[in-house]
C-alpha positions as CSV (number, residue, x, y, z in Angstrom):
1,M,-39.9,70.5,25.8
2,F,-37.2,67.8,26.0
3,F,-37.4,64.1,25.0
4,H,-34.9,61.3,25.4
5,V,-33.8,58.8,22.8
6,K,-31.2,56.2,23.7
7,G,-29.7,58.2,26.5
8,K,-29.5,61.5,24.6
9,E,-31.6,64.5,25.3
10,Y,-33.3,66.4,22.4
11,L,-35.1,69.7,22.4
12,C,-38.5,69.7,20.7
13,S,-40.3,73.0,20.0
14,M,-43.4,71.2,18.8
15,K,-46.1,69.9,21.0
16,Q,-45.7,66.2,21.6
17,P,-48.5,64.2,20.1
18,T,-50.9,62.5,22.5
19,I,-52.8,59.2,22.4
20,E,-56.0,61.3,22.0
21,T,-54.5,62.9,18.9
22,L,-53.5,59.5,17.5
23,R,-56.9,58.0,18.3
24,G,-58.6,60.8,16.2
25,E,-56.2,60.3,13.3
26,V,-56.7,56.5,13.4
27,Y,-60.5,56.9,13.4
28,D,-60.2,59.4,10.5
29,I,-58.2,56.9,8.4
30,V,-60.4,53.9,9.2
31,R,-63.5,55.9,8.2
32,Q,-62.0,56.3,4.7
33,I,-61.2,52.7,4.0
34,P,-63.5,51.8,1.0
35,R,-65.9,48.8,1.0
36,G,-64.1,45.6,-0.1
37,R,-60.6,46.9,0.9
38,V,-58.5,46.5,4.1
39,L,-55.7,48.3,5.8
40,T,-53.2,46.9,8.3
41,Y,-52.5,48.2,11.8
42,G,-49.0,49.0,10.7
43,R,-50.0,51.0,7.7
44,I,-52.4,53.0,9.7
45,A,-49.6,53.8,12.2
46,E,-47.4,54.9,9.3
47,L,-50.1,57.2,7.9
48,C,-50.5,58.8,11.3
49,G,-46.7,59.4,11.6
50,W,-46.4,56.8,14.3
51,S,-44.4,54.2,12.5
52,N,-43.6,51.1,14.6
53,H,-46.6,51.6,16.7
54,S,-49.0,49.1,15.1
55,R,-49.8,47.5,18.5
56,L,-50.9,50.8,19.8
57,V,-53.2,51.2,16.8
58,G,-54.5,47.7,17.6
59,R,-55.3,48.7,21.1
60,I,-57.1,51.9,19.9
61,M,-59.1,49.8,17.4
62,R,-60.1,47.3,20.1
63,T,-62.0,50.1,21.9
64,A,-63.3,51.8,18.7
65,P,-67.1,52.3,18.2
66,D,-68.1,49.6,15.7
67,A,-71.4,51.3,14.9
68,V,-69.6,54.4,13.6
69,L,-66.4,52.9,12.1
70,P,-65.8,50.1,9.7
71,C,-63.4,48.4,12.1
72,H,-63.8,45.1,10.3
73,R,-61.6,46.5,7.5
74,V,-58.5,46.5,9.6
75,V,-56.3,43.4,9.8
76,N,-52.7,42.5,10.8
77,A,-49.7,42.5,8.5
78,S,-50.3,38.9,7.6
79,G,-54.0,39.4,6.7
80,C,-55.2,37.7,9.9
81,L,-58.4,38.8,11.4
82,A,-58.8,40.2,15.0
83,P,-59.0,37.2,17.4
84,H,-61.8,38.7,19.5
85,Y,-64.0,39.9,16.7
86,P,-66.1,37.0,15.4
87,A,-68.2,39.1,13.1
88,Q,-65.2,40.4,11.2
89,A,-65.1,37.6,8.6
90,S,-68.8,37.7,7.7
91,L,-68.7,41.6,7.4
92,L,-65.7,41.4,5.1
93,E,-67.3,38.6,3.0
94,K,-70.5,40.7,2.7
95,E,-68.3,43.4,1.1
96,G,-66.8,40.9,-1.4
97,V,-63.6,40.1,0.4
98,R,-62.8,36.4,-0.1
99,L,-60.8,34.9,2.7
100,T,-58.2,32.2,2.2
101,P,-59.0,28.7,3.4
102,S,-57.0,29.5,6.6
103,G,-59.2,32.5,7.2
104,K,-56.8,35.3,6.2
105,V,-57.4,38.3,3.8
106,P,-55.1,38.0,0.8
107,L,-53.5,41.4,1.1
108,R,-52.2,41.5,-2.5
109,E,-55.7,41.5,-3.7
110,Y,-57.6,43.6,-1.0
111,L,-55.1,46.0,0.6
112,W,-56.1,49.6,0.1
113,E,-53.3,51.5,-1.5
114,L,-53.4,55.2,-0.8
């Protein structure tokens, strides 16, 4: 299998990862985030081996099954909550996460360090 980076062609003997593979890895990581802690989209992308793909992780999380995953524990790199997830703040607060007056999660205090 060949892939191209900046006009150069590289041979890759490994199977190329798929979005389905990434989705499964993202869900596995999100399931493990402890109560009262958060992870960022970018950190999840790094843990999956897809550095610089935080937006893709965000798209995957947007369609994630809330009933099964603690999606509310995922925030952006600034600690901002998801714009189309109104219940996120209250779910985090129920777990003891105190938001700043501007509605952000203070990452220094609540970021889950693996």
